[in-house]
MOPAC internal coordinates of N, CA, C and O (Angstrom, degrees):
PM7 1SCF
backbone

  N    0.0000 0     0.00 0     0.00 0    0    0    0
  C    1.4507 1     0.00 0     0.00 0    1    0    0
  C    1.5251 1   108.01 1     0.00 0    2    1    0
  O    1.2310 1   121.13 1   -50.27 1    3    2    1
  N    1.2907 1   115.44 1   129.73 1    3    2    1
  C    1.4545 1   120.48 1   179.09 1    5    3    2
  C    1.5208 1   110.03 1   -86.26 1    6    5    3
  O    1.2310 1   121.37 1   -38.94 1    7    6    5
  N    1.3280 1   114.98 1   141.06 1    7    6    5
  C    1.4603 1   121.24 1   179.90 1    9    7    6
  C    1.5256 1   110.75 1   -59.42 1   10    9    7
  O    1.2310 1   120.19 1   143.81 1   11   10    9
  N    1.3254 1   117.24 1   -36.19 1   11   10    9
  C    1.4623 1   120.88 1  -179.73 1   13   11   10
  C    1.5197 1   112.39 1   -58.48 1   14   13   11
  O    1.2310 1   120.42 1   141.08 1   15   14   13
  N    1.3363 1   116.79 1   -38.92 1   15   14   13
  C    1.4693 1   120.31 1   179.15 1   17   15   14
  C    1.5238 1   110.44 1   -65.54 1   18   17   15
  O    1.2310 1   120.70 1   137.27 1   19   18   17
  N    1.3231 1   116.26 1   -42.73 1   19   18   17
  C    1.4649 1   119.74 1   179.62 1   21   19   18
  C    1.5245 1   110.88 1   -67.00 1   22   21   19
  O    1.2310 1   120.57 1   141.26 1   23   22   21
  N    1.3167 1   116.51 1   -38.74 1   23   22   21
  C    1.4620 1   120.68 1   178.47 1   25   23   22
  C    1.5276 1   110.02 1   -62.15 1   26   25   23
  O    1.2310 1   120.80 1   135.83 1   27   26   25
  N    1.3316 1   116.07 1   -44.17 1   27   26   25
  C    1.4668 1   120.39 1   178.57 1   29   27   26
  C    1.5283 1   110.26 1   -63.91 1   30   29   27
  O    1.2310 1   120.52 1   135.63 1   31   30   29
  N    1.3287 1   116.60 1   -44.37 1   31   30   29
  C    1.4597 1   120.96 1   179.72 1   33   31   30
  C    1.5230 1   110.77 1   -59.59 1   34   33   31
  O    1.2310 1   120.21 1   137.15 1   35   34   33
  N    1.3306 1   117.21 1   -42.85 1   35   34   33
  C    1.4619 1   121.36 1   179.81 1   37   35   34
  C    1.5294 1   111.02 1   -59.67 1   38   37   35
  O    1.2310 1   120.51 1   143.69 1   39   38   37
  N    1.3233 1   116.62 1   -36.31 1   39   38   37
  C    1.4625 1   120.26 1  -175.71 1   41   39   38
  C    1.5308 1   113.48 1   -76.76 1   42   41   39
  O    1.2310 1   119.69 1   167.39 1   43   42   41
  N    1.3221 1   118.19 1   -12.61 1   43   42   41
  C    1.4630 1   121.04 1  -177.95 1   45   43   42
  C    1.5310 1   111.73 1   -76.84 1   46   45   43
  O    1.2310 1   120.95 1   -37.12 1   47   46   45
  N    1.3027 1   115.80 1   142.88 1   47   46   45
  C    1.4628 1   122.53 1   178.76 1   49   47   46
  C    1.5270 1   111.04 1   -55.78 1   50   49   47
  O    1.2310 1   120.80 1   -49.19 1   51   50   49
  N    1.3174 1   116.08 1   130.81 1   51   50   49
  C    1.4561 1   121.45 1   173.85 1   53   51   50
  C    1.5135 1   115.90 1    90.28 1   54   53   51
  O    1.2310 1   119.65 1   166.45 1   55   54   53
  N    1.3247 1   118.27 1   -13.55 1   55   54   53
  C    1.4655 1   120.24 1  -175.80 1   57   55   54
  C    1.5247 1   111.91 1   -57.78 1   58   57   55
  O    1.2310 1   120.46 1   124.20 1   59   58   57
  N    1.3201 1   116.73 1   -55.80 1   59   58   57
  C    1.4645 1   120.39 1  -176.38 1   61   59   58
  C    1.5271 1   111.16 1   -62.47 1   62   61   59
  O    1.2310 1   120.58 1   137.69 1   63   62   61
  N    1.3206 1   116.50 1   -42.31 1   63   62   61
  C    1.4595 1   120.55 1  -177.38 1   65   63   62
  C    1.5276 1   111.93 1   -66.08 1   66   65   63
  O    1.2310 1   120.67 1   137.89 1   67   66   65
  N    1.3254 1   116.33 1   -42.11 1   67   66   65
  C    1.4640 1   120.10 1  -179.26 1   69   67   66
  C    1.5237 1   110.57 1   -68.76 1   70   69   67
  O    1.2310 1   120.18 1   136.47 1   71   70   69
  N    1.3382 1   117.26 1   -43.53 1   71   70   69
  C    1.4680 1   119.75 1   177.44 1   73   71   70
  C    1.5245 1   110.93 1   -61.02 1   74   73   71
  O    1.2310 1   120.65 1   137.87 1   75   74   73
  N    1.3188 1   116.36 1   -42.13 1   75   74   73
  C    1.4662 1   120.96 1   179.40 1   77   75   74
  C    1.5279 1   110.54 1   -60.83 1   78   77   75
  O    1.2310 1   120.53 1   136.08 1   79   78   77
  N    1.3247 1   116.58 1   -43.92 1   79   78   77
  C    1.4600 1   120.61 1  -179.68 1   81   79   78
  C    1.5271 1   110.66 1   -62.98 1   82   81   79
  O    1.2310 1   120.33 1   135.71 1   83   82   81
  N    1.3262 1   116.97 1   -44.29 1   83   82   81
  C    1.4688 1   120.51 1   179.37 1   85   83   82
  C    1.5246 1   110.20 1   -64.67 1   86   85   83
  O    1.2310 1   120.35 1   141.06 1   87   86   85
  N    1.3329 1   116.93 1   -38.94 1   87   86   85
  C    1.4616 1   121.48 1   178.77 1   89   87   86
  C    1.5311 1   110.55 1   -61.64 1   90   89   87
  O    1.2310 1   120.74 1   135.16 1   91   90   89
  N    1.3213 1   116.20 1   -44.84 1   91   90   89
  C    1.4650 1   120.93 1  -177.62 1   93   91   90
  C    1.5278 1   113.15 1   -79.21 1   94   93   91
  O    1.2310 1   119.93 1   158.70 1   95   94   93
  N    1.3341 1   117.74 1   -21.30 1   95   94   93
  C    1.4685 1   122.67 1  -176.29 1   97   95   94
  C    1.5262 1   110.83 1  -132.58 1   98   97   95
  O    1.2310 1   119.84 1  -116.09 1   99   98   97
  N    1.3394 1   117.90 1    63.91 1   99   98   97
  C    1.4671 1   119.16 1  -178.48 1  101   99   98
  C    1.5239 1   111.01 1   -57.96 1  102  101   99
  O    1.2310 1   121.14 1   -41.73 1  103  102  101
  N    1.3241 1   115.43 1   138.27 1  103  102  101
  C    1.4537 1   120.17 1  -179.38 1  105  103  102
  C    1.5189 1   113.91 1    85.09 1  106  105  103
  O    1.2310 1   120.25 1  -172.63 1  107  106  105
  N    1.3437 1   117.12 1     7.37 1  107  106  105
  C    1.4618 1   120.15 1   178.41 1  109  107  106
  C    1.5328 1   109.57 1   -64.68 1  110  109  107
  O    1.2310 1   120.64 1    -5.11 1  111  110  109
  N    1.3077 1   116.39 1   174.89 1  111  110  109
  C    1.4644 1   120.88 1  -179.38 1  113  111  110
  C    1.5302 1   110.14 1  -112.01 1  114  113  111
  O    1.2310 1   121.37 1   -13.27 1  115  114  113
  N    1.3231 1   114.99 1   166.73 1  115  114  113
  C    1.4679 1   118.97 1   175.70 1  117  115  114
  C    1.5198 1   110.42 1   -61.25 1  118  117  115
  O    1.2310 1   120.61 1   145.07 1  119  118  117
  N    1.3091 1   116.44 1   -34.93 1  119  118  117
  C    1.4672 1   120.48 1   178.52 1  121  119  118
  C    1.5313 1   110.26 1   -60.28 1  122  121  119
  O    1.2310 1   120.39 1   139.35 1  123  122  121
  N    1.3303 1   116.85 1   -40.65 1  123  122  121
  C    1.4651 1   120.84 1   177.27 1  125  123  122
  C    1.5264 1   111.22 1   -60.15 1  126  125  123
  O    1.2310 1   120.87 1   141.23 1  127  126  125
  N    1.3283 1   115.95 1   -38.77 1  127  126  125
  C    1.4609 1   120.90 1  -176.53 1  129  127  126
  C    1.5235 1   112.74 1   -70.30 1  130  129  127
  O    1.2310 1   120.09 1   160.10 1  131  130  129
  N    1.3129 1   117.44 1   -19.90 1  131  130  129
  C    1.4705 1   120.62 1   179.27 1  133  131  130
  C    1.5245 1   111.48 1   -65.17 1  134  133  131
  O    1.2310 1   120.41 1   164.10 1  135  134  133
  N    1.3160 1   116.83 1   -15.90 1  135  134  133
  C    1.4651 1   120.20 1   177.46 1  137  135  134
  C    1.5235 1   111.58 1   -69.50 1  138  137  135
  O    1.2310 1   120.29 1   155.41 1  139  138  137
  N    1.3348 1   117.04 1   -24.59 1  139  138  137
  C    1.4634 1   119.80 1  -175.62 1  141  139  138
  C    1.5211 1   113.96 1  -110.86 1  142  141  139
  O    1.2310 1   119.87 1   165.24 1  143  142  141
  N    1.3309 1   117.85 1   -14.76 1  143  142  141
  C    1.4656 1   120.81 1   179.53 1  145  143  142
  C    1.5273 1   109.54 1  -154.06 1  146  145  143
  O    1.2310 1   121.15 1   -23.05 1  147  146  145
  N    1.3086 1   115.41 1   156.95 1  147  146  145
  C    1.4630 1   120.79 1   177.65 1  149  147  146
  C    1.5208 1   110.61 1   -64.81 1  150  149  147
  O    1.2310 1   120.55 1   -32.26 1  151  150  149
  N    1.3099 1   116.54 1   147.74 1  151  150  149
  C    1.4618 1   122.57 1  -175.92 1  153  151  150
  C    1.5344 1   114.11 1   -52.12 1  154  153  151
  O    1.2310 1   118.91 1   134.38 1  155  154  153
  N    1.3503 1   119.68 1   -45.62 1  155  154  153
  C    1.4720 1   118.34 1   179.58 1  157  155  154
  C    1.5278 1   112.63 1   -62.47 1  158  157  155
  O    1.2310 1   120.53 1   143.14 1  159  158  157
  N    1.3297 1   116.59 1   -36.86 1  159  158  157
  C    1.4670 1   120.12 1   178.37 1  161  159  158
  C    1.5208 1   109.74 1   -66.42 1  162  161  159
  O    1.2310 1   120.28 1   135.16 1  163  162  161
  N    1.3198 1   117.08 1   -44.84 1  163  162  161
  C    1.4678 1   121.35 1   178.85 1  165  163  162
  C    1.5230 1   110.10 1   -57.55 1  166  165  163
  O    1.2310 1   120.02 1   131.72 1  167  166  165
  N    1.3150 1   117.57 1   -48.28 1  167  166  165
  C    1.4662 1   121.07 1  -178.52 1  169  167  166
  C    1.5239 1   111.50 1   -62.45 1  170  169  167
  O    1.2310 1   120.39 1   137.97 1  171  170  169
  N    1.3270 1   116.86 1   -42.03 1  171  170  169
  C    1.4670 1   120.16 1   178.71 1  173  171  170
  C    1.5208 1   111.33 1   -63.88 1  174  173  171
  O    1.2310 1   120.42 1   134.46 1  175  174  173
  N    1.3293 1   116.81 1   -45.54 1  175  174  173
  C    1.4693 1   119.51 1  -178.36 1  177  175  174
  C    1.5251 1   111.01 1   -66.15 1  178  177  175
  O    1.2310 1   119.82 1   137.71 1  179  178  177
  N    1.3261 1   117.95 1   -42.29 1  179  178  177
  C    1.4640 1   120.11 1   179.69 1  181  179  178
  C    1.5215 1   110.82 1   -61.95 1  182  181  179
  O    1.2310 1   120.38 1   140.33 1  183  182  181
  N    1.3252 1   116.87 1   -39.67 1  183  182  181
  C    1.4612 1   120.45 1   176.97 1  185  183  182
  C    1.5235 1   110.16 1   -61.28 1  186  185  183
  O    1.2310 1   120.57 1   134.38 1  187  186  185
  N    1.3225 1   116.51 1   -45.62 1  187  186  185
  C    1.4668 1   120.37 1   179.58 1  189  187  186
  C    1.5240 1   110.94 1   -66.20 1  190  189  187
  O    1.2310 1   119.88 1   137.67 1  191  190  189
  N    1.3338 1   117.83 1   -42.33 1  191  190  189
  C    1.4626 1   120.76 1   179.59 1  193  191  190
  C    1.5238 1   110.54 1   -59.04 1  194  193  191
  O    1.2310 1   120.50 1   137.86 1  195  194  193
  N    1.3272 1   116.64 1   -42.14 1  195  194  193
  C    1.4690 1   120.17 1   178.98 1  197  195  194
  C    1.5234 1   110.70 1   -67.41 1  198  197  195
  O    1.2310 1   120.73 1   136.00 1  199  198  197
  N    1.3266 1   116.20 1   -44.00 1  199  198  197
  C    1.4615 1   121.47 1  -179.78 1  201  199  198
  C    1.5281 1   111.04 1   -59.78 1  202  201  199
  O    1.2310 1   120.22 1   140.62 1  203  202  201
  N    1.3185 1   117.19 1   -39.38 1  203  202  201
  C    1.4604 1   121.89 1  -178.45 1  205  203  202
  C    1.5258 1   113.09 1   -87.18 1  206  205  203
  O    1.2310 1   120.26 1   177.44 1  207  206  205
  N    1.3262 1   117.11 1    -2.56 1  207  206  205
  C    1.4571 1   120.53 1   178.03 1  209  207  206
  C    1.5168 1   114.63 1    78.54 1  210  209  207
  O    1.2310 1   120.15 1  -155.47 1  211  210  209
  N    1.3245 1   117.32 1    24.53 1  211  210  209
  C    1.4625 1   120.96 1  -178.90 1  213  211  210
  C    1.5225 1   112.84 1   -87.34 1  214  213  211
  O    1.2310 1   120.53 1   154.30 1  215  214  213
  N    1.3364 1   116.60 1   -25.70 1  215  214  213
  C    1.4648 1   120.79 1   175.63 1  217  215  214
  C    1.5250 1   108.45 1  -128.97 1  218  217  215
  O    1.2310 1   121.23 1   -21.66 1  219  218  217
  N    1.3186 1   115.25 1   158.34 1  219  218  217
  C    1.4605 1   120.79 1   178.50 1  221  219  218
  C    1.5251 1   110.06 1   -67.27 1  222  221  219
  O    1.2310 1   120.51 1   -28.11 1  223  222  221
  N    1.3124 1   116.63 1   151.89 1  223  222  221
  C    1.4625 1   121.85 1  -178.40 1  225  223  222
  C    1.5262 1   112.64 1   -67.61 1  226  225  223
  O    1.2310 1   120.46 1   143.63 1  227  226  225
  N    1.3284 1   116.72 1   -36.37 1  227  226  225
  C    1.4620 1   120.12 1  -171.32 1  229  227  226
  C    1.5283 1   115.22 1  -100.40 1  230  229  227
  O    1.2310 1   119.81 1   168.74 1  231  230  229
  N    1.3274 1   117.97 1   -11.26 1  231  230  229
  C    1.4630 1   119.92 1   179.37 1  233  231  230
  C    1.5198 1   109.85 1  -150.74 1  234  233  231
  O    1.2310 1   121.05 1   -22.40 1  235  234  233
  N    1.3200 1   115.59 1   157.60 1  235  234  233
  C    1.4606 1   120.38 1  -177.80 1  237  235  234
  C    1.5194 1   110.19 1   -85.16 1  238  237  235
  O    1.2310 1   121.88 1  -100.34 1  239  238  237
  N    1.3243 1   114.01 1    79.66 1  239  238  237
  C    1.4604 1   122.55 1   175.72 1  241  239  238
  C    1.5189 1   107.57 1  -138.78 1  242  241  239
  O    1.2310 1   120.66 1   -38.28 1  243  242  241
  N    1.3365 1   116.34 1   141.72 1  243  242  241
  C    1.4551 1   120.12 1   179.62 1  245  243  242
  C    1.5236 1   110.86 1   -70.56 1  246  245  243
  O    1.2310 1   121.15 1   -38.48 1  247  246  245
  N    1.3281 1   115.40 1   141.52 1  247  246  245
  C    1.4622 1   121.13 1   170.87 1  249  247  246
  C    1.5275 1   106.98 1   -82.06 1  250  249  247
  O    1.2310 1   120.10 1    -1.33 1  251  250  249
  N    1.3156 1   117.42 1   178.67 1  251  250  249
  C    1.4719 1   119.83 1   176.52 1  253  251  250
  C    1.5265 1   110.32 1   -60.41 1  254  253  251
  O    1.2310 1   120.59 1   138.81 1  255  254  253
  N    1.3312 1   116.47 1   -41.19 1  255  254  253
  C    1.4630 1   119.99 1   177.24 1  257  255  254
  C    1.5253 1   110.42 1   -63.13 1  258  257  255
  O    1.2310 1   120.27 1   139.47 1  259  258  257
  N    1.3152 1   117.08 1   -40.53 1  259  258  257
  C    1.4583 1   121.51 1   177.43 1  261  259  258
  C    1.5220 1   111.98 1   -61.78 1  262  261  259
  O    1.2310 1   120.57 1   140.16 1  263  262  261
  N    1.3207 1   116.51 1   -39.84 1  263  262  261
  C    1.4697 1   120.56 1   178.07 1  265  263  262
  C    1.5232 1   110.79 1   -65.32 1  266  265  263
  O    1.2310 1   120.42 1   141.03 1  267  266  265
  N    1.3293 1   116.80 1   -38.97 1  267  266  265
  C    1.4708 1   120.36 1   178.02 1  269  267  266
  C    1.5258 1   110.63 1   -66.87 1  270  269  267
  O    1.2310 1   120.54 1   138.51 1  271  270  269
  N    1.3338 1   116.56 1   -41.49 1  271  270  269
  C    1.4616 1   120.64 1   178.75 1  273  271  270
  C    1.5275 1   109.90 1   -64.85 1  274  273  271
  O    1.2310 1   120.15 1   138.78 1  275  274  273
  N    1.3119 1   117.31 1   -41.22 1  275  274  273
  C    1.4691 1   122.50 1   176.97 1  277  275  274
  C    1.5279 1   109.83 1   -59.19 1  278  277  275
  O    1.2310 1   120.53 1   134.73 1  279  278  277
  N    1.3170 1   116.59 1   -45.27 1  279  278  277
  C    1.4597 1   121.52 1   178.73 1  281  279  278
  C    1.5280 1   110.91 1   -62.84 1  282  281  279
  O    1.2310 1   120.59 1   138.73 1  283  282  281
  N    1.3123 1   116.48 1   -41.27 1  283  282  281
  C    1.4601 1   121.39 1   178.79 1  285  283  282
  C    1.5280 1   110.97 1   -63.14 1  286  285  283
  O    1.2310 1   120.16 1   139.30 1  287  286  285
  N    1.3091 1   117.30 1   -40.70 1  287  286  285
  C    1.4669 1   121.05 1   177.32 1  289  287  286
  C    1.5241 1   110.06 1   -60.12 1  290  289  287
  O    1.2310 1   120.36 1   138.17 1  291  290  289
  N    1.3288 1   116.92 1   -41.83 1  291  290  289
  C    1.4669 1   119.99 1   178.25 1  293  291  290
  C    1.5251 1   110.92 1   -63.29 1  294  293  291
  O    1.2310 1   120.22 1   140.05 1  295  294  293
  N    1.3208 1   117.19 1   -39.95 1  295  294  293
  C    1.4658 1   121.02 1   178.10 1  297  295  294
  C    1.5259 1   110.71 1   -62.96 1  298  297  295
  O    1.2310 1   120.67 1   134.62 1  299  298  297
  N    1.3244 1   116.33 1   -45.38 1  299  298  297
  C    1.4653 1   120.90 1   179.67 1  301  299  298
  C    1.5262 1   110.22 1   -61.28 1  302  301  299
  O    1.2310 1   120.48 1   133.80 1  303  302  301
  N    1.3253 1   116.69 1   -46.20 1  303  302  301
  C    1.4649 1   120.39 1  -179.44 1  305  303  302
  C    1.5243 1   111.42 1   -64.31 1  306  305  303
  O    1.2310 1   120.53 1   143.69 1  307  306  305
  N    1.3184 1   116.59 1   -36.31 1  307  306  305
  C    1.4587 1   120.72 1   177.53 1  309  307  306
  C    1.5302 1   110.67 1   -65.60 1  310  309  307
  O    1.2310 1   120.65 1   136.88 1  311  310  309
  N    1.3224 1   116.37 1   -43.12 1  311  310  309
  C    1.4652 1   120.50 1   177.99 1  313  311  310
  C    1.5243 1   111.24 1   -64.60 1  314  313  311
  O    1.2310 1   120.57 1   138.01 1  315  314  313
  N    1.3256 1   116.51 1   -41.99 1  315  314  313
  C    1.4618 1   120.16 1   178.56 1  317  315  314
  C    1.5222 1   110.61 1   -62.69 1  318  317  315
  O    1.2310 1   120.66 1   139.47 1  319  318  317
  N    1.3233 1   116.34 1   -40.53 1  319  318  317
  C    1.4660 1   120.89 1  -179.29 1  321  319  318
  C    1.5295 1   110.73 1   -66.91 1  322  321  319
  O    1.2310 1   120.04 1   134.53 1  323  322  321
  N    1.3263 1   117.53 1   -45.47 1  323  322  321
  C    1.4626 1   120.40 1  -178.38 1  325  323  322
  C    1.5281 1   111.39 1   -70.02 1  326  325  323
  O    1.2310 1   120.31 1   151.04 1  327  326  325
  N    1.3182 1   117.02 1   -28.96 1  327  326  325
  C    1.4624 1   120.80 1   179.07 1  329  327  326
  C    1.5271 1   111.39 1   -73.98 1  330  329  327
  O    1.2310 1   120.24 1   150.30 1  331  330  329
  N    1.3192 1   117.15 1   -29.70 1  331  330  329
  C    1.4647 1   120.79 1  -177.30 1  333  331  330
  C    1.5254 1   112.51 1   -81.08 1  334  333  331
  O    1.2310 1   120.27 1   169.30 1  335  334  333
  N    1.3112 1   117.10 1   -10.70 1  335  334  333
  C    1.4782 1   119.68 1  -178.69 1  337  335  334
  C    1.4994 1   112.12 1   -83.86 1  338  337  335
  O    1.2310 1   120.10 1   180.00 1  339  338  337

């Protein structure tokens, strides 16, 4: 996996929120995710997450790589927050 792809994915609308929801609610459904993002965005992100190996193919659960990416997003957001203060 190239860092550039992950960087681009992070910058897309809904990425962090959808990953967070899946992390907190493993096994959730696409219908559940519509509460936090529009259906087309959810479908696009899930396709990308599967393509990049961040979620399992058959269920909405993070893979080990997905968990690491989720953790990295939290680190980035923490740095952005502390830098803005």
